[in-house]
C-alpha positions as CSV (number, residue, x, y, z in Angstrom):
1,M,-15.0,-30.3,9.9
2,D,-12.3,-32.5,8.4
3,N,-15.2,-35.0,8.9
4,D,-17.9,-33.4,7.7
5,I,-16.4,-32.8,4.5
6,E,-15.9,-36.7,4.0
7,S,-19.0,-37.8,5.1
8,L,-20.9,-35.4,2.4
9,Q,-17.9,-37.0,0.1
10,G,-18.7,-40.3,0.3
11,I,-22.7,-39.8,0.1
12,L,-22.1,-38.0,-3.5
13,R,-19.9,-41.1,-4.8
14,D,-22.7,-43.3,-3.9
15,D,-24.9,-41.3,-5.1
16,P,-23.9,-38.0,-7.3
17,S,-27.4,-36.7,-8.0
18,N,-28.0,-36.3,-4.3
19,F,-28.0,-32.1,-4.5
20,Q,-28.6,-32.0,-0.6
21,A,-25.2,-33.2,-0.1
22,R,-23.6,-31.6,-2.5
23,R,-25.0,-28.3,-1.6
24,E,-23.6,-28.7,1.5
25,L,-20.6,-30.2,0.8
26,S,-20.3,-27.1,-0.9
27,I,-20.6,-24.3,1.8
28,L,-18.0,-26.5,3.5
29,L,-15.3,-27.0,1.0
30,V,-16.0,-22.6,0.8
31,N,-15.5,-22.3,4.2
32,N,-12.8,-24.1,4.7
33,G,-10.7,-22.9,1.5
34,F,-10.9,-25.6,-0.7
35,N,-11.7,-23.0,-3.4
36,E,-11.2,-25.3,-6.8
37,E,-13.0,-28.1,-5.6
38,A,-16.3,-25.9,-4.0
39,E,-16.0,-24.5,-7.8
40,G,-16.4,-27.9,-9.2
41,N,-19.2,-28.5,-7.2
42,L,-21.5,-25.7,-7.3
43,K,-20.8,-25.6,-11.3
44,Y,-22.1,-28.9,-11.3
45,L,-25.1,-27.6,-8.7
46,I,-25.9,-24.0,-11.1
47,R,-26.6,-26.4,-14.5
48,Y,-29.5,-27.9,-12.9
49,F,-30.4,-24.8,-10.9
50,P,-30.3,-22.5,-13.0
51,D,-32.1,-19.8,-11.0
52,D,-30.7,-20.1,-7.5
53,A,-29.4,-17.4,-6.5
54,E,-27.1,-18.4,-3.1
55,L,-25.7,-20.9,-5.7
56,Y,-24.7,-17.5,-8.1
57,Y,-23.5,-16.1,-5.0
58,N,-21.4,-19.1,-3.3
59,L,-19.4,-19.4,-6.4
60,G,-18.8,-15.7,-6.2
61,I,-16.6,-15.4,-2.7
62,V,-15.0,-18.7,-4.8
63,Y,-13.8,-16.8,-7.3
64,E,-13.6,-13.5,-4.8
65,K,-11.2,-15.8,-2.7
66,L,-9.2,-17.5,-6.4
67,K,-8.4,-13.3,-6.7
68,N,-11.1,-14.1,-10.1
69,F,-12.9,-10.9,-10.1
70,E,-14.2,-10.7,-13.2
71,E,-16.1,-14.2,-12.5
72,A,-17.0,-12.6,-9.6
73,K,-18.2,-9.6,-10.5
74,A,-20.2,-12.0,-12.5
75,C,-21.5,-14.8,-10.0
76,Y,-22.3,-11.1,-7.6
77,E,-24.8,-9.8,-10.7
78,K,-26.0,-13.0,-11.6
79,A,-26.9,-13.3,-7.7
80,V,-28.2,-9.9,-7.6
81,E,-30.4,-10.3,-11.1
82,I,-32.8,-12.9,-9.7
83,S,-32.5,-12.3,-5.8
84,P,-31.3,-8.5,-5.0
85,Q,-30.2,-9.1,-1.5
86,E,-28.4,-6.5,0.6
87,D,-25.6,-10.0,1.2
88,F,-25.0,-10.2,-2.7
89,Y,-25.2,-6.1,-3.5
90,Y,-22.8,-6.1,-0.6
91,N,-20.5,-8.5,-2.2
92,L,-20.3,-7.3,-5.2
93,G,-19.8,-3.3,-4.2
94,D,-16.3,-4.8,-2.5
95,V,-15.7,-6.8,-5.9
96,L,-16.2,-3.5,-8.0
97,V,-14.2,-1.7,-5.6
98,E,-11.4,-4.7,-5.8
99,L,-11.7,-3.8,-10.2
100,K,-12.0,-0.3,-9.1
101,E,-14.9,0.7,-11.0
102,W,-15.9,3.4,-8.2
103,D,-18.6,4.8,-9.7
104,A,-20.6,0.5,-10.0
105,A,-19.7,0.0,-6.5
106,I,-20.9,3.1,-4.8
107,A,-24.6,2.3,-6.7
108,A,-23.7,-1.5,-5.1
109,F,-22.9,0.1,-1.4
110,R,-26.5,2.9,-1.5
111,E,-28.6,-0.7,-2.3
112,V,-27.3,-2.3,0.7
113,L,-28.4,1.2,3.2
114,K,-31.6,1.6,1.7
115,T,-32.5,-1.8,3.5
116,D,-29.3,-1.0,6.3
117,A,-29.2,2.5,6.7
118,E,-26.9,1.4,10.3
119,D,-24.5,-0.5,8.0
120,G,-20.9,1.5,9.0
121,N,-19.0,-0.7,6.8
122,C,-20.9,0.4,3.9
123,Y,-20.3,3.7,4.9
124,F,-16.4,3.1,5.1
125,N,-16.4,1.8,1.3
126,L,-18.3,4.7,-0.3
127,G,-15.6,7.3,1.5
128,L,-13.4,5.0,0.1
129,C,-15.4,5.1,-3.5
130,Y,-15.0,8.6,-3.6
131,F,-11.2,8.7,-2.4
132,N,-10.3,7.2,-5.2
133,K,-12.4,9.7,-7.4
134,D,-10.9,12.2,-5.9
135,E,-14.2,13.8,-4.7
136,K,-12.8,14.4,-1.2
137,N,-15.2,16.2,0.6
138,L,-17.5,13.7,0.2
139,A,-15.1,11.0,1.0
140,T,-14.7,12.7,4.5
141,D,-18.7,13.1,5.3
142,N,-18.7,9.3,4.5
143,F,-15.5,8.3,6.4
144,Q,-17.3,10.7,9.6
145,K,-20.3,8.5,8.7
146,A,-18.6,5.5,9.3
147,I,-17.1,6.9,12.1
148,S,-20.5,8.1,14.2
149,L,-21.6,4.1,13.8
150,N,-18.2,2.5,14.7
151,P,-16.0,4.7,16.5
152,K,-13.4,1.7,16.7
153,D,-12.8,2.0,12.9
154,I,-8.9,2.9,12.6
155,F,-9.6,2.9,8.7
156,A,-11.8,5.6,8.6
157,Y,-9.9,7.6,11.3
158,F,-7.0,6.9,9.1
159,Y,-8.2,8.3,5.6
160,L,-9.4,11.5,7.8
161,G,-6.2,11.9,8.8
162,Y,-4.5,11.7,5.4
163,I,-6.8,13.8,4.0
164,Y,-6.7,16.9,6.1
165,Q,-2.9,15.8,6.1
166,K,-3.0,16.7,2.2
167,E,-5.0,20.1,3.1
168,G,-2.6,21.4,5.1
169,L,-5.3,20.6,8.0
170,T,-2.7,19.4,10.4
171,N,-4.5,19.9,13.9
172,F,-7.1,17.6,12.6
173,A,-5.4,14.7,10.7
174,I,-3.1,14.4,13.6
175,E,-5.9,14.2,16.0
176,N,-7.3,11.8,14.2
177,Y,-3.9,9.7,13.5
178,Q,-3.7,10.3,17.2
179,K,-7.1,8.3,17.4
180,V,-5.7,5.8,14.9
181,L,-2.7,5.3,17.9
182,E,-5.4,5.5,20.8
183,I,-7.2,1.8,19.3
184,S,-4.1,0.1,17.7
185,P,-1.0,1.5,18.9
186,D,1.0,-0.6,16.8
187,Y,-0.6,0.7,13.8
188,S,2.7,2.3,12.2
189,W,1.6,3.7,9.2
190,A,0.0,6.4,11.7
191,Y,3.1,6.7,13.0
192,F,4.8,7.3,10.0
193,N,2.1,10.6,8.9
194,L,2.6,12.1,12.3
195,G,6.4,11.8,12.0
196,S,6.0,13.1,8.6
197,I,4.4,16.1,9.6
198,A,6.8,16.6,13.1
199,F,9.5,16.5,9.9
200,Q,7.7,19.3,7.8
201,N,6.7,21.4,10.8
202,G,10.4,21.7,12.1
203,N,9.9,18.9,14.9
204,I,13.1,17.5,13.6
205,E,12.5,15.1,17.2
206,E,9.3,14.3,17.6
207,A,9.9,13.1,13.5
208,K,12.9,11.2,14.8
209,N,10.7,9.2,17.7
210,Y,7.6,9.1,16.1
211,L,10.2,7.1,12.8
212,Q,11.7,5.1,15.0
213,K,8.4,3.5,16.4
214,T,7.1,3.0,13.0
215,L,10.0,1.2,12.6
216,E,9.5,-1.1,16.0
217,Y,5.7,-2.0,14.3
218,N,7.6,-2.4,10.6
219,P,11.0,-2.2,10.0
220,N,10.4,-2.4,6.5
221,D,8.7,0.2,6.1
222,I,11.8,1.6,3.4
223,E,10.2,5.4,3.3
224,A,10.4,5.6,7.4
225,Y,14.3,5.0,6.6
226,K,14.1,7.9,3.3
227,L,12.3,10.5,6.2
228,L,15.3,9.3,8.6
229,V,17.8,9.6,6.9
230,K,17.0,13.4,5.8
231,I,16.4,13.9,8.9
232,C,19.6,12.7,10.0
233,L,21.7,14.0,7.4
234,K,20.1,18.1,8.4
235,E,20.8,17.4,12.2
236,G,24.5,15.3,10.9
237,S,23.7,12.0,13.1
238,T,25.8,10.2,11.0
239,E,26.5,7.9,13.2
240,E,23.1,7.2,14.2
241,I,21.7,6.7,10.4
242,L,24.1,4.6,9.9
243,E,23.6,2.2,12.1
244,V,20.7,2.2,11.0
245,L,21.2,1.3,8.2
246,H,23.9,-1.3,8.0
247,T,21.3,-3.0,10.6
248,R,18.4,-3.3,8.5
249,L,20.5,-4.0,5.3
250,E,22.1,-7.0,7.3
251,S,18.2,-8.6,7.6
252,E,17.5,-8.0,3.6
253,E,19.2,-6.2,0.2
254,N,17.1,-3.3,-0.8
255,G,18.6,-0.8,-3.7
256,D,16.8,2.0,-2.4
257,L,18.4,1.4,1.2
258,Y,21.9,1.5,-0.2
259,Y,21.6,4.4,-2.2
260,C,20.7,5.9,0.9
261,L,23.8,4.4,2.5
262,A,25.9,5.4,-0.3
263,R,24.4,8.9,0.5
264,V,25.8,9.6,3.9
265,Y,28.5,8.0,3.1
266,K,29.1,11.1,0.3
267,Y,27.9,13.8,2.9
268,I,30.8,12.2,4.9
269,G,33.0,12.7,2.3
270,D,33.9,8.2,1.9
271,L,34.3,8.3,-1.5
272,E,34.9,4.7,-2.0
273,K,32.0,3.5,0.2
274,Y,29.8,5.5,-1.3
275,C,30.8,4.0,-4.4
276,D,30.4,1.0,-3.1
277,N,26.7,1.3,-2.0
278,L,25.6,3.2,-5.7
279,A,26.9,-0.1,-7.7
280,L,25.1,-2.4,-4.4
281,A,22.3,0.5,-5.2
282,L,22.2,-1.5,-9.0
283,K,22.4,-4.6,-8.6
284,N,19.1,-4.5,-6.6
285,P,17.2,-2.7,-9.4
286,Y,13.3,-4.0,-8.3
287,T,14.2,-2.4,-5.0
288,L,15.5,0.8,-6.6
289,T,13.3,3.1,-6.5
290,F,15.3,6.2,-6.8
291,P,15.8,7.2,-10.8
292,R,18.7,4.4,-12.2
293,N,19.5,7.5,-14.8
294,I,20.9,8.9,-11.8
295,V,22.1,6.5,-9.7
296,E,24.2,4.6,-12.9
297,H,25.2,9.0,-13.7
298,E,26.9,9.0,-9.9
299,Y,28.6,6.1,-10.0
300,E,30.8,6.4,-12.7
301,L,31.3,9.7,-12.0
302,M,31.9,8.2,-8.8
303,E,34.5,5.7,-10.4
304,E,36.4,8.6,-13.1
305,K,37.4,10.1,-9.7
306,L,38.8,6.5,-7.0
307,D,40.6,6.3,-11.1
308,R,42.3,9.5,-10.8
309,H,42.1,9.2,-6.9
310,E,40.1,12.7,-6.4
311,R,39.5,13.7,-2.0
312,I,35.8,14.2,-1.9
313,E,34.6,16.8,-0.1
314,P,32.2,16.3,2.6
315,E,28.4,17.9,2.1
316,S,28.0,20.9,4.2
317,E,24.0,21.0,3.7
318,I,21.6,18.9,1.9
319,E,18.7,20.6,-0.4
320,E,15.2,20.3,-0.4
321,Y,13.8,17.3,-2.3
322,D,10.9,18.2,-4.9
323,E,9.5,14.9,-6.4
324,T,8.5,16.9,-9.7
325,D,12.0,18.0,-10.7
326,T,12.9,14.1,-9.9
327,D,9.9,13.2,-12.5
328,E,11.9,15.5,-14.5
329,V,15.0,13.6,-14.8
330,S,13.5,10.3,-14.8
331,S,12.2,10.7,-18.6
332,D,12.3,8.0,-21.0
333,N,14.0,9.3,-23.4
334,E,17.3,7.8,-23.9
335,E,18.7,9.6,-26.7
336,E,18.2,12.6,-25.1
337,E,19.9,11.6,-21.4
338,S,22.9,10.6,-23.6
339,E,22.9,14.1,-25.3
340,A,22.7,16.1,-21.6
341,S,25.6,17.6,-20.6
342,D,27.4,16.7,-17.0
343,E,26.4,20.1,-15.8
344,E,22.6,18.9,-16.1
345,Y,23.5,16.2,-14.7
346,E,25.0,17.1,-11.8
347,S,21.6,19.3,-11.8
348,A,19.6,16.1,-11.8
349,E,21.7,14.9,-8.7
350,D,20.7,16.9,-7.0
351,D,17.3,17.0,-7.1
352,A,17.3,13.5,-6.9
353,K,20.0,12.8,-4.3
354,E,17.3,14.0,-1.7
355,L,15.5,11.0,0.0
356,L,12.0,10.8,-1.4
357,N,9.1,12.0,1.4
358,T,6.4,9.9,2.3
359,D,4.2,8.0,0.0
360,D,0.9,8.2,1.5
361,E,-1.2,7.3,-1.3
362,A,0.5,3.9,-1.5
363,K,0.4,3.4,2.2
364,A,-3.7,4.7,2.5
365,E,-3.6,1.4,-0.4
366,E,-1.7,-0.5,2.3
367,A,-4.3,0.1,5.3
368,L,-7.5,-1.0,2.6
369,E,-5.3,-3.9,1.8
370,E,-4.9,-4.6,5.5
371,E,-8.5,-4.6,6.2
372,E,-9.2,-7.1,4.0
C-alpha cells in the first residue's frame, strides 16, 4: 500500500494536473489515515470538480476522522445535495449524532431506510436519537427492531436494559444485560448494571460478584469501586474493601477513591488515616467528583479533632446516599456556604458521605463511543 502511495505521489510530481492519479491517491490517503494530506488533495480536486459528490463525501470522512464535525457535516450535506445516496445520508446521520442534532440525524437515517429498510445499524442509531430526546417508547421500538435484524447487537440490548432498569422493569433489564454477556462475556458495563440491580434488590453477595466481574474486565471503573465500598461498609467487610482500594491506588491515584478510602477509615475509627486520605483526595481535584466543599470541611473538622487529640468512634451504620441532596449542598454560592452553621455542614456531610450510585447515563454514552 505504501508503494502505491509513493507511486502516485511520483506521478503527481511529474504531472500535477493528473486528476485521476490525485483522486486515487486521495482515497488511499483517507483509507490509511493520512488525513491532512488527503484533505489538501481533495480540496484541490474540488476546485476543478465542484459538482463531484464523491469528493465531498471523502472530504467529509477526512474531517470526521479529524473530529472536525461541523466541517464534516457541511461536506456530507453538499454530497447529499448533489447526489442523495444512502452512504452519504448515513455518514451525515453519524456526524449529526456527534453534534447532538437529534432531529436532523433522525431525518438522515430515515432517508437511508427508504432505500434499505433492513439496515439494523440505522435502527440502532434512530433508537439512540430518540433515547437522547427522552422519547423512550420510540427508542425501545427502534432498539428492538435493530435486534430483530441483528441479534448480536450488544449495544441495542444494553440500551434496552438501561431503559427497562430506569422504568423499574428489572426482570426485562436483567434479561437484556444477560443477553449482552452471552454475546460479549467481557462487557464490563453490563456486569456493573446487574450489580446495581442486585444491590437495589438486597442481593448483596450477587451484587458483589457482579462488581468484582466489572473490575476484572475494567479495573478503571470508579463507579464500581464506589458501589463496592458502599456494599462492604454495609456488611462490615472493611478488610476486603481496604485491600481492593489500596491495590487500585498503587497503580494510579484517584481523588474519588481516596475519598472512598477515607470513609472506610472513618467507619473503622482510624482518625489519622481518615484525615490523610481526605488530604490526598483534595490533592487530586481532577478525579474528585464528590463535592469539594464537603471534603474540605470534613478535612478541616478532622484536623481540629487531631489537634485536640480527640478519638473518633467507628460509625455504626451508613445512611443511604441521595443524589438530589448532594446537588443541593454543592452550591456555587460561596457566600452562603461560608455562613452555614457547623450543624448544617454536618448534615451536608452526612448526605454526601454515602458513595455515589451508578452513573448509568455516562456508561451508556461510553458504550456508544466503544461502538464507534
